[in-house]
C-alpha positions as CSV (number, residue, x, y, z in Angstrom):
1,M,1.7,-10.1,1.3
2,F,5.0,-10.4,3.0
3,D,3.2,-12.0,6.3
4,S,5.0,-15.4,5.9
5,L,8.1,-14.2,5.0
6,A,8.1,-11.6,7.8
7,E,7.4,-14.4,10.4
8,R,9.8,-16.3,9.0
9,L,12.6,-13.7,9.2
10,Q,11.7,-12.5,12.5
11,S,11.3,-16.0,14.0
12,T,14.8,-16.7,12.9
13,F,16.2,-13.5,14.3
14,K,14.5,-14.0,17.5
15,K,16.8,-16.9,18.1
16,L,20.2,-15.1,17.3
17,R,19.0,-12.5,19.9
18,G,19.2,-15.7,22.7
19,H,23.2,-16.0,22.1
20,G,25.0,-13.8,24.0
21,K,27.9,-14.1,21.4
22,L,27.8,-15.5,17.9
23,T,29.9,-18.2,16.3
24,E,30.3,-18.6,12.5
25,T,28.2,-21.4,13.2
26,D,25.2,-19.6,14.6
27,V,25.4,-17.0,11.6
28,N,25.8,-19.8,9.0
29,E,22.2,-21.6,10.6
30,A,20.7,-18.0,10.6
31,M,21.7,-17.6,6.8
32,R,20.4,-20.8,5.9
33,E,16.8,-20.1,7.6
34,V,16.7,-16.9,5.8
35,R,17.9,-18.6,2.4
36,L,15.0,-20.9,2.9
37,A,12.3,-18.4,3.8
38,L,13.3,-16.4,0.6
39,L,13.0,-19.4,-1.4
40,E,9.7,-20.0,0.2
41,A,8.8,-16.5,-0.3
42,D,9.1,-17.3,-4.4
43,V,12.5,-15.0,-4.8
44,N,14.4,-15.5,-7.7
45,F,17.1,-18.0,-7.1
46,K,19.8,-16.4,-8.0
47,V,19.0,-13.4,-6.1
48,V,18.6,-15.8,-3.2
49,K,21.8,-16.7,-3.7
50,D,24.0,-13.7,-4.0
51,F,21.9,-12.1,-1.4
52,V,22.8,-14.6,1.3
53,N,26.4,-14.7,0.1
54,R,26.7,-10.8,0.8
55,V,25.0,-11.0,4.3
56,K,27.2,-13.8,5.2
57,E,30.0,-12.1,4.3
58,R,29.6,-9.0,6.3
59,A,28.3,-10.9,9.4
60,I,31.4,-13.2,9.9
61,G,33.4,-10.3,10.0
62,K,35.5,-9.8,13.3
63,D,33.8,-6.4,14.1
64,I,30.4,-8.3,14.2
65,L,31.1,-11.5,16.0
66,D,33.1,-9.5,18.7
67,S,30.7,-7.0,19.0
68,L,28.8,-6.5,22.3
69,T,25.1,-6.9,20.6
70,P,26.4,-9.3,17.6
71,A,22.7,-10.2,16.7
72,Q,21.4,-6.7,16.3
73,A,24.4,-6.1,14.0
74,V,23.3,-9.0,12.0
75,I,20.0,-7.9,11.7
76,Q,20.9,-4.5,10.7
77,I,23.1,-6.0,7.7
78,V,19.9,-8.2,6.7
79,D,18.3,-5.0,6.6
80,E,20.5,-2.7,4.5
81,E,20.8,-5.8,1.9
82,L,17.2,-6.2,1.7
83,T,16.9,-2.7,0.9
84,A,19.7,-2.5,-1.3
85,L,17.7,-5.4,-3.0
86,M,14.8,-3.8,-3.4
87,G,16.7,-0.8,-4.8
88,G,18.3,1.7,-1.7
89,A,17.3,4.4,0.3
90,G,14.8,6.4,-0.4
91,S,12.3,6.3,-3.0
92,S,12.2,6.3,-7.0
93,K,10.7,9.5,-8.2
94,L,8.6,10.3,-11.4
95,N,10.8,11.8,-14.1
96,I,8.8,15.4,-14.3
97,S,9.9,17.2,-17.4
98,P,11.0,20.8,-16.6
99,H,8.7,21.6,-19.8
100,P,5.3,20.2,-19.7
101,P,3.7,18.3,-20.5
102,T,5.3,15.4,-18.6
103,V,4.4,12.2,-21.0
104,I,3.8,8.8,-19.1
105,L,3.5,5.7,-20.6
106,M,1.7,2.5,-19.2
107,V,2.5,-0.6,-20.4
108,G,2.1,-4.4,-19.3
109,L,-0.2,-7.6,-19.8
110,Q,-3.8,-7.8,-20.1
111,G,-5.6,-8.0,-16.2
112,A,-2.4,-6.5,-14.5
113,G,-4.4,-3.3,-13.5
114,K,-2.8,-0.6,-16.0
115,T,-6.4,1.2,-16.7
116,T,-6.8,1.6,-12.4
117,S,-3.3,2.4,-11.8
118,A,-3.6,5.0,-14.6
119,G,-6.3,6.6,-13.0
120,K,-4.6,6.0,-9.6
121,L,-1.6,8.0,-10.7
122,G,-3.5,10.6,-12.2
123,L,-5.2,11.1,-8.4
124,S,-1.7,11.2,-6.9
125,M,-0.3,13.7,-9.1
126,K,-3.5,15.9,-9.2
127,K,-3.0,16.3,-5.4
128,Q,0.4,17.2,-5.9
129,G,-0.8,20.2,-7.6
130,K,-0.4,18.6,-11.6
131,K,-3.3,18.9,-14.1
132,P,-3.2,15.2,-15.4
133,L,-4.9,14.1,-19.1
134,L,-5.6,10.4,-19.0
135,V,-5.5,8.8,-22.6
136,A,-7.6,6.1,-23.9
137,A,-5.1,4.2,-26.2
138,D,-6.4,1.0,-25.7
139,I,-8.2,0.3,-28.9
140,Y,-8.6,-3.6,-28.6
141,R,-10.1,-4.7,-24.9
142,P,-13.6,-4.2,-24.9
143,A,-15.4,-1.5,-23.1
144,A,-11.2,-0.4,-21.9
145,I,-12.1,3.0,-23.0
146,K,-15.3,3.4,-21.2
147,Q,-13.6,1.9,-18.3
148,L,-11.0,4.8,-18.1
149,Q,-14.2,7.2,-18.8
150,V,-15.7,5.8,-15.5
151,V,-12.4,6.0,-13.5
152,G,-11.8,9.6,-14.9
153,K,-15.3,10.8,-14.1
154,Q,-14.7,9.3,-10.4
155,L,-11.8,11.1,-9.9
156,E,-12.4,14.2,-11.9
157,L,-9.8,14.1,-14.3
158,P,-10.2,14.7,-17.9
159,V,-9.8,11.6,-20.3
160,F,-9.0,12.0,-24.2
161,T,-10.6,9.9,-26.6
162,L,-10.4,9.6,-30.3
163,D,-12.6,7.7,-32.7
164,S,-9.5,6.1,-34.1
165,K,-8.3,2.3,-34.6
166,D,-4.6,3.9,-34.5
167,A,-3.4,3.7,-31.1
168,V,-0.1,6.0,-32.2
169,E,-2.2,8.5,-33.9
170,I,-4.4,8.8,-30.4
171,A,-0.8,9.0,-28.2
172,R,0.0,11.7,-30.8
173,E,-3.2,13.7,-30.8
174,S,-3.1,13.6,-27.0
175,I,-0.2,15.8,-26.8
176,K,-2.0,18.4,-29.1
177,Y,-4.9,18.6,-27.1
178,A,-2.9,18.7,-23.7
179,N,-0.8,21.4,-25.0
180,S,-4.3,23.3,-25.6
181,H,-5.7,22.7,-22.4
182,A,-3.0,23.4,-20.2
183,N,-2.5,19.8,-18.9
184,D,0.7,19.6,-17.5
185,L,0.7,15.8,-17.4
186,I,-0.5,13.1,-19.9
187,I,-1.1,9.4,-18.7
188,I,-1.6,7.0,-21.9
189,D,-2.9,3.8,-21.1
190,T,-1.9,1.3,-23.6
191,A,-3.4,-2.1,-25.0
192,G,-2.1,-5.4,-23.2
193,R,-2.1,-8.9,-24.0
194,L,-2.7,-12.4,-22.3
195,Q,0.9,-12.9,-23.1
196,I,3.9,-11.1,-24.7
197,D,3.8,-10.8,-28.6
198,Q,5.4,-9.1,-31.5
199,A,2.8,-7.4,-32.3
200,L,1.9,-5.8,-28.8
201,M,5.4,-4.5,-28.7
202,Q,5.6,-3.1,-32.3
203,E,2.8,-1.0,-31.1
204,L,4.4,0.4,-28.0
205,K,7.7,1.0,-29.8
206,D,5.6,3.0,-32.2
207,I,3.8,4.7,-29.5
208,K,7.2,5.5,-27.6
209,S,8.7,6.8,-31.1
210,A,5.6,9.3,-31.7
211,V,5.6,10.7,-28.3
212,N,9.0,10.3,-26.6
213,P,7.9,9.7,-22.9
214,H,9.4,10.9,-19.9
215,E,8.6,7.6,-18.0
216,I,7.6,4.1,-19.2
217,L,6.2,2.6,-16.1
218,L,5.5,-1.3,-16.0
219,V,2.9,-2.4,-14.7
220,V,2.9,-5.9,-12.9
221,D,0.7,-8.0,-10.8
222,A,2.6,-9.0,-8.0
223,M,0.5,-12.4,-7.5
224,T,2.3,-13.6,-10.5
225,G,5.3,-14.2,-8.4
226,Q,8.4,-15.0,-10.4
227,E,6.7,-14.5,-13.6
228,A,6.5,-10.8,-12.7
229,V,10.0,-10.9,-12.9
230,N,9.9,-12.6,-16.6
231,V,7.4,-10.1,-17.9
232,A,9.6,-7.0,-16.5
233,E,12.8,-8.5,-18.4
234,S,10.8,-8.9,-21.9
235,F,9.3,-5.4,-21.6
236,H,12.5,-4.1,-20.5
237,K,14.4,-5.6,-23.1
238,D,12.4,-4.3,-25.8
239,L,11.1,-0.8,-24.4
240,E,14.0,0.3,-21.7
241,V,11.4,0.5,-18.8
242,T,12.2,3.4,-16.5
243,G,10.0,2.1,-13.3
244,V,7.6,-0.6,-12.5
245,I,4.3,-0.2,-10.7
246,L,3.3,-3.4,-8.4
247,T,-0.7,-4.1,-8.2
248,K,-2.0,-6.0,-5.6
249,L,0.6,-5.9,-3.4
250,D,-2.5,-6.3,-0.7
251,G,-2.6,-9.8,-1.6
252,D,-1.8,-12.9,-0.2
253,A,0.9,-14.3,-2.5
254,R,4.5,-14.6,-1.2
255,G,5.7,-11.5,-2.5
256,G,9.0,-13.1,-4.1
257,G,8.6,-10.9,-7.4
258,A,8.5,-7.8,-5.9
259,L,11.8,-8.6,-3.7
260,S,13.6,-10.0,-7.3
261,I,12.3,-7.9,-9.9
262,R,14.7,-4.8,-9.1
263,A,17.6,-7.0,-8.8
264,V,16.9,-9.0,-12.0
265,T,15.9,-6.1,-14.4
266,G,17.7,-3.0,-12.7
267,C,14.4,-1.1,-13.2
268,P,13.2,0.7,-10.2
269,I,9.9,0.0,-8.7
270,K,8.2,3.3,-8.3
271,F,4.7,2.6,-6.6
272,V,3.0,-0.4,-5.1
273,G,-1.3,-0.6,-5.2
274,M,-2.5,-1.3,-1.9
275,G,-6.0,-2.3,-2.6
276,E,-8.9,-1.3,-5.1
277,K,-9.4,2.0,-3.7
278,L,-8.4,4.6,-5.9
279,E,-6.5,6.1,-3.4
280,A,-4.6,3.2,-2.8
281,L,-1.5,3.9,-4.8
282,E,1.7,4.3,-2.5
283,M,5.5,5.5,-3.4
284,F,7.5,2.5,-2.6
285,H,10.2,3.1,-0.4
286,P,12.9,0.2,-0.3
287,D,14.0,1.0,3.2
288,R,10.6,1.2,4.8
289,M,9.6,-2.1,3.3
290,A,12.5,-3.8,4.3
291,S,12.1,-2.4,7.8
292,R,8.2,-3.7,7.6
293,I,9.3,-7.3,6.9
294,L,12.0,-7.3,9.5
295,G,9.3,-6.3,12.2
296,M,10.6,-3.0,12.7
297,G,7.7,-1.3,11.6
298,D,7.4,2.0,9.3
299,V,6.2,5.0,11.4
300,L,7.1,7.6,8.6
301,S,4.5,6.2,6.3
302,L,1.9,5.6,8.7
303,I,2.3,9.4,9.6
304,E,2.3,10.3,6.0
305,K,-0.8,8.4,5.4
306,A,-2.3,9.8,8.7
307,Q,-1.3,13.5,7.2
308,S,-3.2,12.8,3.8
309,N,-6.0,10.8,5.2
310,F,-6.7,13.1,8.5
311,D,-8.8,16.1,8.9
312,L,-6.8,18.3,10.6
313,E,-9.4,20.7,11.7
314,E,-11.8,17.9,12.6
315,A,-9.0,16.7,15.0
316,K,-8.5,19.7,16.7
317,R,-12.5,19.9,16.7
318,L,-12.6,16.5,18.7
319,E,-9.6,17.1,21.0
320,K,-11.6,19.9,22.7
321,K,-14.8,17.7,22.9
322,I,-12.5,15.1,24.6
323,R,-11.2,17.4,26.9
324,K,-14.9,18.7,28.3
325,D,-16.1,15.3,28.3
326,N,-18.4,16.0,25.2
327,F,-17.6,13.0,23.1
328,T,-20.7,11.7,21.2
329,L,-21.5,9.0,18.9
330,D,-21.6,11.2,16.1
331,D,-18.0,12.1,16.7
332,F,-17.4,8.4,17.0
333,L,-18.7,8.0,13.8
334,S,-16.9,10.7,12.5
335,Q,-13.5,8.9,13.9
336,L,-14.5,5.6,12.0
337,A,-14.8,7.3,8.8
338,Q,-11.3,8.8,9.4
339,V,-9.5,5.6,10.6
340,K,-10.8,3.6,7.9
341,K,-8.8,5.8,5.1
342,L,-5.6,4.3,6.7
343,G,-6.2,0.4,5.4
344,T,-7.0,-2.5,7.8
345,L,-5.9,-2.9,11.1
346,D,-3.5,-5.3,10.5
347,Q,-2.0,-3.1,8.0
348,I,-1.7,-0.3,10.5
349,L,-0.1,-2.9,13.1
350,G,2.3,-3.3,10.6
351,F,3.5,0.6,10.4
352,I,4.1,0.2,14.2
353,P,7.7,-0.9,15.4
354,G,7.1,-4.3,17.4
355,L,3.5,-4.7,16.8
356,G,3.4,-6.8,13.6
357,G,3.1,-9.8,15.7
358,L,-0.1,-8.4,17.5
359,K,-2.1,-9.5,14.3
360,K,-1.6,-13.0,15.3
361,K,-3.3,-12.6,18.6
362,L,-6.1,-10.5,17.2
363,D,-6.6,-13.6,14.7
364,E,-6.6,-16.3,17.1
365,Q,-9.3,-14.1,19.5
366,N,-11.4,-13.9,15.9
367,L,-11.7,-10.1,16.1
368,D,-12.7,-8.5,12.7
369,M,-9.0,-7.1,11.2
370,D,-10.9,-5.2,8.3
371,L,-11.9,-1.6,9.1
372,N,-13.8,-1.4,6.1
373,G,-15.4,-4.7,6.9
374,K,-18.5,-6.1,8.0
375,E,-17.7,-5.1,12.2
376,M,-17.2,-1.5,10.9
377,R,-20.0,-1.5,8.6
378,R,-22.4,-2.8,11.4
379,L,-21.3,-0.3,13.7
380,E,-22.1,2.2,11.3
381,A,-25.5,1.0,10.9
382,I,-26.6,0.9,14.3
383,I,-25.4,4.7,15.1
384,L,-27.1,5.6,11.9
385,S,-30.4,4.3,12.7
386,M,-30.3,6.6,16.0
387,T,-31.9,9.8,16.3
388,P,-29.8,13.0,16.6
389,Q,-30.9,13.1,20.1
390,E,-30.0,9.6,20.6
391,R,-26.3,10.1,19.3
392,A,-25.9,13.2,20.9
393,D,-27.2,11.2,24.4
394,P,-26.8,7.7,24.5
395,K,-28.1,7.4,28.1
396,I,-31.9,8.0,26.8
397,I,-31.9,5.0,24.8
398,N,-34.0,2.7,26.7
399,G,-35.3,-1.1,26.0
400,S,-38.2,0.2,23.2
401,R,-35.5,2.2,21.4
402,R,-33.1,-0.5,21.5
403,K,-35.4,-2.9,19.6
404,R,-36.3,-0.3,17.1
405,I,-32.5,0.8,16.6
406,A,-31.6,-2.8,16.0
407,M,-34.5,-3.6,13.7
408,G,-33.5,-0.2,11.7
409,S,-29.8,-1.4,11.2
410,G,-30.6,-5.3,10.5
411,T,-28.9,-6.2,13.6
412,R,-29.9,-7.6,17.0
413,V,-30.5,-5.9,20.3
414,Q,-27.4,-7.4,21.7
415,D,-25.3,-6.0,18.8
416,V,-27.0,-2.6,20.1
417,N,-26.1,-3.1,24.1
418,K,-22.4,-4.1,23.0
419,L,-21.7,-1.0,21.1
420,L,-23.4,1.4,23.4
421,K,-21.2,-0.7,26.3
422,Q,-17.8,0.0,24.0
423,F,-18.7,3.1,23.7
424,E,-19.3,4.1,27.5
425,E,-15.8,2.8,28.1
426,M,-14.3,4.7,25.4
427,R,-15.9,7.6,26.8
428,K,-14.6,6.9,30.3
429,M,-11.3,6.2,29.1
430,M,-11.5,10.0,27.0
431,K,-12.5,11.5,30.4
432,Q,-9.3,10.2,32.3
433,F,-7.5,11.1,29.3
434,G,-9.0,14.7,29.1
435,K,-8.4,15.2,32.7
436,S,-4.7,14.4,33.1
437,G,-3.7,16.2,29.7
438,K,-1.2,13.3,28.8
439,K,-1.2,11.9,25.3
440,K,0.3,8.7,26.4
441,F,-2.0,5.3,25.7
442,K,-0.7,1.8,27.0
443,L,-2.1,-0.8,24.5
444,P,-4.3,-3.4,26.2
445,F,-2.4,-6.3,24.8
């Protein structure tokens, strides 16, 4: 989402780094570029004005202009102010009640992704040892209850439903159900509308009065830009929203809503949806997001992602195989499955300092960036079309076997040849790695 903004800001600061010593004119020109970049990213005008003024005020100070690395000092100021703009360092955690159950009310307009976000949040809390209960209180949208039941089944989470046309009664009864079934977290999925109206707000106010939620999370579609800010203002005014979940942050919108929403409403962004998968809900860290926008990477998030998705025992087993030069196509397939969980390749590159710009180079070479996309599925199809013996010892794959594998995977013989060649090169590299015992890789770019 922030690709365009990141590119503009990084280009601006690259010019600053070319100056040995900064003048006030240099800073003013840089701030003009920053202002234009933020406005183009659809950030609220008042937010941009205040942000640029704060940065300029700090950057034109004598200590900055006289420092040995003034460009770095200015970048640090922008990083700090960008972090503050989105809510400050760290993350805004959920308010968990010391006396269960904790009640979370999900609100927002229709189509923002409330039902899916309720499931994603439930899964996230389940991984933290909670026993969530999803509550279907959207009695208006056709199939809303069914959708939540499907999501609940996929995630193995219980879903509370009631044959009633009163959303307040459903919410109230869900508390009794949770108490009798030892559920310590209740996530209530409420109705939305295509636009804000009095009937919607009144129902939400009534539910709030009935269940006294510990959190009221507003689900907002990040793709709607400035409209996301307007929606957040309206809901916050009537319901005193405690936090925001921004969905579709992996989309190609300009990202202005994400940067403006905290500054305009005062509501912290607590979670962001980074894809359609039910695991794709992440805690929002303003400091890490600012670092990614400025091209400084976000190694902490990458490590957390890897820790939560990678199988430690599998990694140890693989290391032993690499050291013994016994890496097979089955192992390769297993690694593809693990890496896919981290997201797209450009997302992973964005986490690593200095590699954000690599995406552009890869795009220019027409390399597939989607780790779960067409190219990856083709590789999997080819490997799965091989026999166990062929996967264990690719050297036995002769011409006739290659034809059979290509037919079985719906690919061409050239694709099979390409995969086998890539795999052989990888094995050679891993053999060297295993012998040397070193753990340093040099990227071939």
